[in-house]
N, C-alpha and C positions, 0 to 999 in steps of 0.2 A: 428703433429707439432703445428698446430694452436691451438689445445686444450691445449697443454702444455704451450703455450704462454699465453693463456687466464687465466689459473690457476695461473701462475706466476704474471700476471698483477693484478688479483683479490687479491692475497695474498699481493702484494705490496700496493695496495690501502687500504686494511684493516689495514695493519700495520701502514700506514701513518695516517689513521683516528684514530686509537687507540692511537697512539703517540700524536696526536694533542689534543684529548680530555683529555688525562691524563695531558698534559702540561697546558691546559687551567684551569684545576682544581687547579693548584698550586697557591702559593702566588703571583708570579710575572709572568706576561704574556710576558715579554721580555727575559726570560731565566735566570734571576737572582732571588734569594730569598732574603728576607730582610737581611739575615745573611751574604751574600757574594757580594752584589751589592755595588760598591764603593760609600761611603758617605751616604748610607741609614742607618737610625737609627735602630740598632738591637733590641731595646727595644720597638718598636712600630710596629703595623701591617702595612704591605705594602698595601696601598689603591690606587693602580694605576687605577683601574676601578670601578666606582661607577655609577650605573644605565646606563651602556653601554657607558659612557663617560670617557675619560682619563683625569683626573683632576690633575695629577702629582704624585709626590712621596714624602713620608716622608724622611727627610734627617737628618743627624747629624748637630748640631748647628755650628760646626766648618766650614761647607761648605757654610754658609750664606753669600750672597753678601751684604746684609743690614738687618737692624732691623726695625720693625714697632711695636710701643707700642700702643695698643688699649686702649683708655680711655673710661670710662662709657659713654654710649650714642652714641658711634661710629656706623655709619650706613654702611660704606664701606671702602675698601682698594683698592688701585690701585697698580698693579704689572705688570711686563713685562714678556711675555712668555719666558720660559727658565731660569728665575731668581730664585735663592734660597733665601728665606726670613725667618728670625727668627721672629716669631710673639709672642709678650709678652702681657699677659693679667693677671692682678691682681696677680703678683708674680709668675705666671707659664708661660711656653714658649714651643713652638714647632717650628721646622723648616720644610719648605716645598719647593720643587722645582716645580714651576708652568710650567711644560712642558705639556700643556693642549691640544695640537693638535686641536686647533681651537675653544675650548669652551670659549666664551668671558665673560660670567657672570655666577656665581654660588654662592650658599650660603656657607659661610665659615664653618658653622656647619658640612657640609658634609665631611670635611677633618680633622677637629680639634679633638684632643683626647677627649674622653667623659667627662673627669674631667675639661675641660676648656670651660667656657661658652662664646660662641661667637654668640649666637642666634640673628638673625636679621641683621647680618653683611654680606653684599654682597662683593664678590671679582670681580673686573673688571680687566680682563687680556688684556693688550695692546700688539700689535705686537712688536717684538724686531727689532733692526736696520737692521738685515739681511733680514727680511720679508717685510719691507716696510709697506705701508698702506694696 
């Protein structure tokens, strides 16, 4: 009886481990792919995890809470955690939801589409009203 239980327990653990690793290899680690996650832009890659940090999600422009137009020489942008922002640069734009899970500062180039030059621009993510300081 104990041996049968051990075999079942091992099979269950193996199944869970395989399921988890297959899930982690997908586009979205929260169970959605870019094609079916509400508001996520379907034409851009889902970049929720970069270098082990959750920097947010690419979104459709229609979900933007506000817009930021980056002018030449811009060094930084200020956003609020959880906010969706449409970022415009030289006639191009992308929308991003900054659900960063505690990452306070990062380079905008890490999330911007490759054809949009935002090199040298830092993102400063502040807490939202529900988080406090």
